[in-house]
C-alpha positions in Angstrom: 199.7 0.9 301.1 201.2 0.5 297.7 204.0 -2.0 296.9 207.1 -1.1 295.0 210.0 -3.2 293.8 213.6 -2.2 293.1 215.5 -4.5 290.7 219.3 -4.6 290.2 219.8 -5.6 286.6 222.4 -6.3 283.9 222.0 -6.7 280.1 221.3 -10.0 278.4 221.6 -11.1 274.8 224.1 -8.3 274.1 227.4 -9.3 272.6 229.5 -6.4 273.9 227.8 -4.6 276.8 230.8 -2.3 277.2 229.1 0.3 279.4 227.7 -2.4 281.7 231.0 -4.2 281.9 232.7 -0.9 282.8 230.1 0.0 285.5 230.4 -3.5 287.0 234.2 -3.4 287.0 234.4 0.0 288.6 231.8 -0.8 291.2 233.0 -4.4 291.6 229.3 -5.4 291.3 227.2 -8.1 289.6 224.7 -5.4 288.4 225.0 -2.3 286.3 221.5 -0.8 286.3 218.7 -0.3 288.8 215.0 0.2 288.1 211.8 0.8 290.1 208.7 -1.4 289.4 205.3 0.1 290.0 202.2 -1.9 291.0 200.8 -1.8 287.5 203.8 -3.7 286.0 205.6 -0.6 284.6 209.1 0.2 285.4 210.7 3.7 285.8 214.4 4.2 285.1 217.1 6.5 283.7 218.6 4.7 280.7 221.3 6.6 278.9 219.9 10.0 277.8 216.2 9.1 278.6 214.2 8.8 281.8 211.2 6.7 281.0 208.4 4.3 281.9 208.5 0.9 280.2 206.6 -2.4 280.6 208.5 -4.8 282.8 208.0 -7.6 280.3 209.5 -5.6 277.5 212.5 -4.7 279.7 213.1 -8.3 280.7 213.6 -9.2 277.0 216.9 -7.2 277.1 217.9 -7.4 280.8 218.3 -9.9 283.6 216.8 -9.1 287.0 219.6 -10.1 289.4 218.4 -8.7 292.7 214.8 -7.8 293.7 213.6 -5.9 296.8 210.0 -5.1 297.7 208.6 -2.5 300.2 205.4 -0.5 300.7 204.7 3.2 300.9 201.5 5.0 301.7 199.1 5.5 298.8 199.3 9.3 299.0 203.2 9.2 298.6 202.9 6.6 295.8 200.5 8.9 293.9 202.7 12.0 294.5 205.8 10.0 293.4 204.1 8.8 290.1 203.0 12.4 289.4 206.6 13.6 289.9 207.9 10.7 287.7 205.5 11.6 284.9 206.8 15.2 285.0 210.4 14.1 285.0 210.3 11.6 282.2 211.7 12.4 278.8 214.9 13.0 277.1 217.7 14.4 279.2 221.2 15.4 278.1 224.7 14.8 279.4 224.4 11.3 280.7 227.8 10.1 279.4 229.6 13.1 280.9 228.0 12.5 284.3 228.8 8.8 284.1 232.4 9.5 283.0 232.7 12.1 285.7 231.7 9.5 288.3 234.7 7.3 287.4 237.3 9.2 289.3 235.2 9.5 292.5 234.3 5.8 292.3 237.9 4.8 291.9 239.0 7.1 294.8 236.3 5.6 297.0 237.2 2.0 296.1 240.9 2.4 296.4 241.4 4.9 299.1 238.0 5.3 300.9 237.9 9.0 299.9 234.5 10.5 298.9 234.8 13.1 296.1 232.2 15.1 294.1 231.6 14.4 290.4 233.4 17.2 288.5 231.0 16.8 285.5 227.8 17.0 287.5 225.1 19.3 286.1 222.4 18.3 288.7 219.2 16.4 288.1 217.7 19.2 286.1 219.5 18.1 283.0 220.2 14.4 283.6 220.2 11.6 286.1 221.9 8.2 286.3 219.7 5.3 287.3 220.9 5.0 290.9 220.9 8.8 291.5 217.3 8.9 290.3 216.2 6.1 292.6 218.1 7.6 295.5 216.1 10.8 295.0 212.8 8.9 295.1 213.9 7.0 298.2 214.7 10.3 300.0 211.7 12.2 298.8 208.9 9.7 298.6 209.8 6.4 300.3 210.7 7.8 303.7 214.0 5.9 303.5 217.0 6.8 305.6 219.6 7.8 302.9 223.2 8.4 303.7 224.9 11.7 302.7 227.9 9.9 301.4 228.5 9.0 298.6 227.4 12.2 297.0 224.1 11.8 295.2 225.6 12.0 291.7 228.0 9.2 292.6 225.5 6.9 294.2 226.1 3.5 292.6 224.0 0.5 291.8 225.7 -1.3 294.7 224.8 1.6 297.0 221.2 1.2 295.9 221.2 -2.4 296.9 222.8 -1.5 300.3 220.1 1.2 300.7 217.4 -1.4 300.2 218.8 -3.7 302.8 219.5 -1.0 305.4 215.9 0.2 305.1 214.6 -3.3 305.6 213.1 -3.8 302.2 212.2 -7.5 301.7 214.7 -9.3 299.5 212.9 -11.5 297.0 215.9 -12.4 294.8 
């Protein structure tokens, strides 16, 4: 078995983290970003127009880890997941249009309990937001039970934290 961690984060040492503030306001959340930590201390995440691996220590210089969940998956799924992540990393396009497109569905969900699709979605072929990326990994490699709603492109950072709890991941922080 291999251990994974999922962290809910927000920026630190940034005077005006406008995107983070906007995400936290719309989601009514204390986090604006989610990352996955591998056993080797690297993290994997979608950050703006880039999906990348990064050293956790480097990431912690610019972000605070607010929530941490830990769980295990079989080694063969872990290896397959890392291979997939290696193939998916790199520059993507259209992040801000996808993020902007999620605004109306998030507001409709928060205010009226209505689930809508993201009108600006282009699929994960061209881009992914952080929570959508981790939702995909949870569904494909972690054997998690993942709800159909909200739609994958509108899956929020708060939804990711709920997903961790509902699949009995161990809450560390």
